[in-house]
N, C-alpha and C positions, 0 to 999 in steps of 0.2 A: 408460502416463505420460502427463500430461498439459504441452506447454511455455510458457509467455506469457511475452513480454517487457514488461519492467515499466522507464517513465522514472524516476528517483528525482532530485528535484529538491533541492539545494543552494545556500543561500543565505549569504553568506559576512558575518559580523553579530560584531565588535568581535575581531578577528582570528584565530577560528577558522569551520570551516563546519558548518551547521545542516542538518540533514533536516527539509523543508516535508514531510509525508509526509501522507496522501492517503487515498484507499480503493483508490486498488488498490495501493499499496503494502500497506497495511494485508489485503489479501486475499491478496499474496504470500506475505508474511509469516504468516497463520494457516491457509496449504492452503485460502483461498477459505471460511473461516469467515462471515466479513460477507455474502459474495453469497447462503450458505445457511438465513443467518439470514435473509433479506430475503426468500428463496423460503416459508420458514416461516411469516412473519408473513404474508403475502397469503394 
């Protein structure tokens, strides 16, 4: 099992909180799919 800490950036907009997505968040949600795609692309 792999563990990784990820900071999730939130922005308050119009009285609600919006998640500011970035590559680290995408990798955390998809099980590192973004990094694997990059590795196969090289």
